C-alpha positions in Angstrom: -16.5 -6.4 24.7 -12.6 -6.7 25.1 -10.7 -4.2 28.5 -11.3 -0.9 27.4 -7.8 0.6 25.7 -6.9 4.1 25.9 -6.5 5.5 22.2 -3.4 7.3 23.0 -1.8 3.8 24.2 0.9 2.5 22.4 -1.8 -1.2 22.9 -4.8 0.3 21.1 -5.0 -1.1 17.6 -7.7 0.1 15.7 -9.4 -3.1 14.3 -9.7 -4.8 17.6 -11.4 -1.9 18.9 -13.8 -2.3 15.9 -13.8 -6.5 16.4 -14.8 -6.2 20.6 -17.5 -3.6 18.9 -18.9 -6.6 17.0 -19.0 -3.7 13.8 -19.9 -4.6 10.7 -17.5 -4.5 7.6 -20.7 -4.2 5.2 -21.3 -1.0 3.5 -17.6 -0.3 4.5 -15.8 -0.6 1.3 -13.5 2.2 -0.2 -14.2 4.4 -3.5 -13.6 3.8 -6.8 -14.7 2.7 -9.8 -11.2 2.7 -11.9 -8.5 1.2 -10.1 -5.1 1.7 -11.6 -2.0 -0.6 -9.9 1.9 0.5 -10.1 4.2 -2.2 -9.0 6.6 -0.3 -6.8 9.0 -2.2 -4.4 10.6 1.4 -2.5 9.3 2.5 1.2 6.0 3.0 0.8 4.8 6.6 3.0 1.6 7.9 4.2 0.5 9.1 1.1 2.5 6.5 -1.2 2.9 7.5 -4.5 3.6 10.9 -3.9 6.3 10.2 -1.4 7.9 7.7 -3.4 10.9 8.2 -5.0 9.6 8.4 -8.9 10.4 11.1 -11.0 7.9 14.1 -10.7 8.2 14.1 -14.9 6.3 10.8 -14.2 3.8 11.8 -11.3 2.5 15.1 -12.7 1.4 13.9 -15.7 0.0 10.2 -14.2 -2.0 12.4 -11.4 -3.3 14.8 -14.5 -4.8 11.9 -16.2 -6.2 10.7 -13.2 -8.0 14.4 -12.2 -10.2 13.6 -15.6 -11.2 10.0 -14.9 -14.4 9.8 -13.0 -13.7 8.2 -9.4 -10.5 6.7 -10.4 -7.3 5.4 -7.7 -3.7 4.5 -7.9 -2.0 2.2 -5.8 1.4 0.7 -5.4 1.7 -3.4 -5.6 4.9 -5.3 -4.8 5.0 -8.9 -3.9 8.3 -10.6 -2.8 11.9 -9.4 -3.7 12.7 -12.4 -5.8 9.8 -11.8 -8.8 11.5 -11.9 -12.2 12.4 -8.6 -13.5 10.1 -6.3 -15.4 7.5 -3.6 -13.7 3.9 -5.0 -13.5 1.5 -2.2 -14.2 -2.3 -2.9 -13.5 -6.1 -1.2 -15.0 -9.4 -2.9 -13.1 -12.5 -1.4 -14.6 -14.9 -2.3 -11.5 -17.9 -0.3 -13.6 -18.2 -2.1 -16.6 -20.4 -5.3 -17.6 -18.3 -6.9 -17.3 -15.2 -6.0 -15.4 -12.6 -5.9 -17.1 -8.6 -6.1 -15.7 -5.6 -5.0 -18.1 -2.1 -5.9 -17.5 1.0 -4.3 -18.8 4.4 -5.5 -18.5 6.9 -2.0 -18.1 10.6 -2.1 -18.9 10.7 1.3 -16.9 8.7 3.8 -15.3 8.8 5.9 -18.3 6.9 3.3 -20.5 4.1 4.1 -18.2 3.7 7.9 -20.2 2.7 6.3 -23.5 -0.3 4.6 -21.6 -3.4 7.1 -22.4 -4.8 6.2 -19.0 -8.2 8.2 -19.8 -8.6 5.9 -22.7 -7.6 2.5 -20.9 -10.6 3.3 -18.1 -13.0 3.9 -21.1 -12.0 0.6 -22.2 -10.4 2.1 -25.6 -9.9 -1.3 -28.1 -6.3 -0.4 -28.2 -5.7 -2.0 -25.2 -7.5 -5.0 -25.7 -4.4 -7.4 -26.3 -3.3 -6.4 -22.5 -7.1 -7.7 -21.2 -6.4 -10.9 -19.2 -8.9 -13.1 -17.8 -7.4 -14.5 -14.2 -8.2 -12.2 -11.4 -5.8 -10.7 -8.9 -6.4 -10.0 -5.3 -4.5 -7.3 -3.3 -3.5 -7.0 0.7 -3.3 -3.8 1.9 0.2 -4.4 4.2 1.0 -0.4 4.4 1.7 0.1 7.9 3.7 3.9 7.5 -0.5 4.9 6.7 -1.2 2.4 9.6 0.0 0.1 12.0 -2.9 -2.2 11.9 -2.4 -2.6 8.4 1.4 -4.0 8.6 -0.1 -6.1 12.3 -3.0 -7.8 9.7 -2.1 -7.4 6.7 1.8 -8.6 6.2 0.7 -12.0 7.3 -3.0 -12.3 5.4 -0.6 -11.4 2.5 2.3 -14.0 3.5 -0.1 -16.9 3.8 -1.8 -16.0 1.0 1.3 -15.8 -1.2 2.1 -19.4 -0.5 -1.1 -20.5 -1.7 -1.8 -19.1 -4.1 1.3 -17.2 -5.5 1.7 -14.4 -7.9 -2.4 -13.6 -8.1 -1.6 -12.2 -4.6 0.1 -8.7 -4.1 0.8 -6.7 -1.5 -0.9 -2.9 -1.8 -0.7 0.8 -0.3 -3.5 1.9 1.3 -7.7 1.0 0.4 -9.2 2.7 3.3 -10.6 1.7 6.2 -7.6 0.6 8.9 -10.3 -0.9 11.2 -11.5 -3.4 9.4 -7.7 -4.8 8.3 -6.8 -7.4 6.9 -8.0 -5.6 4.0 -8.0 -7.0 0.8 -8.9 -6.0 -2.4 -10.6 -8.6 -5.5 -9.6 -7.4 -8.9 -11.2 -6.9 -11.5 -14.6 -7.0 -9.8 -13.7 -4.2 -7.2 -14.7 -6.3 -4.7 -13.6 -4.9 -0.8 -13.6 -7.8 1.8 -11.9 -7.0 5.4 -10.5 -9.1 8.6 -9.1 -11.4 6.2 -7.7 -13.9 8.3 -5.8 -16.6 6.8 -8.7 -19.3 6.8 -11.4 -16.9 5.8 -9.2 -15.4 3.0 -8.1 -18.6 1.3 -11.4 -19.4 1.5 -12.8 -16.1 -0.3 -9.7 -16.5 -3.1 -10.7 -20.1 -3.9 -14.5 -18.9 -4.2 -14.1 -16.2 -6.1 -11.2 -18.3 -8.8 -14.5 -20.1 -9.2 -16.4 -17.4 -10.2 -18.6 -17.6 -6.9 -18.2 -14.3 -4.9 -18.7 -14.6 -1.0 -20.2 -13.4 2.0 -18.4 -13.5 4.8 -16.9 -10.2 5.8 -17.3 -8.3 2.7 -17.3 -4.4 2.8 -18.4 -4.2 -0.6 -18.3 -3.3 -4.3 -16.1 -0.2 -4.4 -18.5 1.0 -7.9 -21.5 1.7 -5.7 -22.4 4.2 -3.2 -22.3 2.7 0.7 -25.6 1.9 1.3 -26.0 0.3 -2.5 -22.8 -2.1 -1.3 -25.1 -2.9 1.9 -28.2 -3.6 -0.2 -26.2 -5.9 -2.6 -24.7 -7.6 -0.1 -28.1 -8.0 1.5 -29.8 -9.2 -1.4 -27.4 -11.7 -2.4 -27.2 -13.2 1.5 -30.9 -14.1 0.0 -29.9 -17.1 -2.7 -26.3 -17.3 -1.9 -23.1 -16.9 -3.5 -23.3 -16.4 -7.3 -21.4 -14.9 -10.4 -20.0 -11.3 -9.0 -21.3 -10.1 -12.3 -24.3 -11.0 -12.0 -25.9 -8.0 -10.2 -25.9 -4.4 -11.3 -27.3 -1.4 -10.2 -29.7 0.2 -11.6 -31.2 2.7 -9.1 -30.8 4.0 -5.4 -33.6 6.4 -4.2 -34.0 7.4 -0.4 -37.5 7.3 1.0 -36.5 8.5 4.5 -33.3 9.4 6.7 -32.9 5.8 7.1 -34.8 3.8 4.2 -33.2 3.2 1.1 -34.8 1.4 -1.9 -32.5 0.1 -4.4 -33.2 -1.5 -7.5 -30.8 -4.2 -9.6 -30.5 -5.7 -12.7 -29.8 -9.5 -12.6 -28.4 -10.5 -15.5 -28.2 -14.1 -15.6 -32.0 -14.8 -15.0 -33.4 -11.4 -16.6 -35.1 -9.9 -13.8 -34.8 -7.0 -11.5 -35.0 -7.0 -8.0 -36.0 -4.1 -5.6 -34.7 -4.6 -2.0 -34.9 -2.5 0.9 -33.0 -1.3 3.3 -32.5 0.4 6.8 -29.4 1.9 7.7 -29.0 3.0 11.4 -26.5 4.5 13.0 -25.3 3.6 16.4 -24.4 5.6 19.7 -21.4 3.5 19.7 -18.3 5.7 18.5 -15.1 3.6 16.9 -12.0 5.0 15.9 -11.3 5.1 12.1 -7.5 4.6 12.6 -4.4 4.0 15.8 -3.8 7.5 14.7 -5.1 10.6 15.3 -9.1 11.4 17.1 -11.2 11.3 14.3 -14.3 8.7 15.7 -17.2 7.2 13.6 -20.8 6.1 14.4 -20.8 2.1 14.3 -23.7 1.7 11.2 -26.0 -1.6 11.2 -27.4 -2.1 7.5 -30.9 -4.3 7.9 -32.7 -5.8 4.7 -36.6 -5.2 5.1 -37.5 -6.1 2.0 -36.7 -7.5 -1.5 -38.5 -8.9 -4.2 -38.4 -10.1 -7.8 -40.4 -7.0 -9.9 
């Protein structure tokens, strides 16, 4: 374990502490079934959308619609300053089968008011012409939310952007500073942590081949954390496959620590039963570089799996 640094020291980084604990990323993804992503190159504060210079006449109706969509989140995104004119707006339906990604090009932010976000979240056919097939990748670089997100996220974004171009975006806070650099793969809602350049390049390349890598996987954001871990542990038994090939059927606690999770394997037309254990260690990790909140380091173990 690395040398212990006082949490109040300027040399303390929550991501370095997490690595020193060898904390697993699996089962730590943020929660959202629907993701909206709006291009905005202004200052990103701690609460990026709320603190942005966007008009309250836009923020209020957008927030009202978000409140009417189950488990939806809005991120602000940007690329480099030399991107062509226009404002990109995306919607990813991570919980649909298969996952779907929509792209809009807005001439002004007011154009967003013409989009029915609730209908879009329900895959309304009026937006079919906006469906796109290529995935996008979002790297959190929101340094005003946590210094680890700029320390780790900015170089990760720059490297990936040089390699893959316009399919890679910077984004505001996903969740889980201590696992930075954090990356979301859309439309799947797959969350990855500790995206050092070599590993992140391999992850993007695999997903572009329609394969789901497991290295540094945090989980699928449309699932609860136990189910995120169950999917990752099950996939580890038969390798990377189509990100849409497994779908959650049920999840049931057998005890305080044991869960039984059932998945459909769409490709094979069978179901898998997975028994996993969730165990909290006595080790506590700071969840960010700011504040005193700590959380126990959690480990998930695959106990048994079978086709049913």
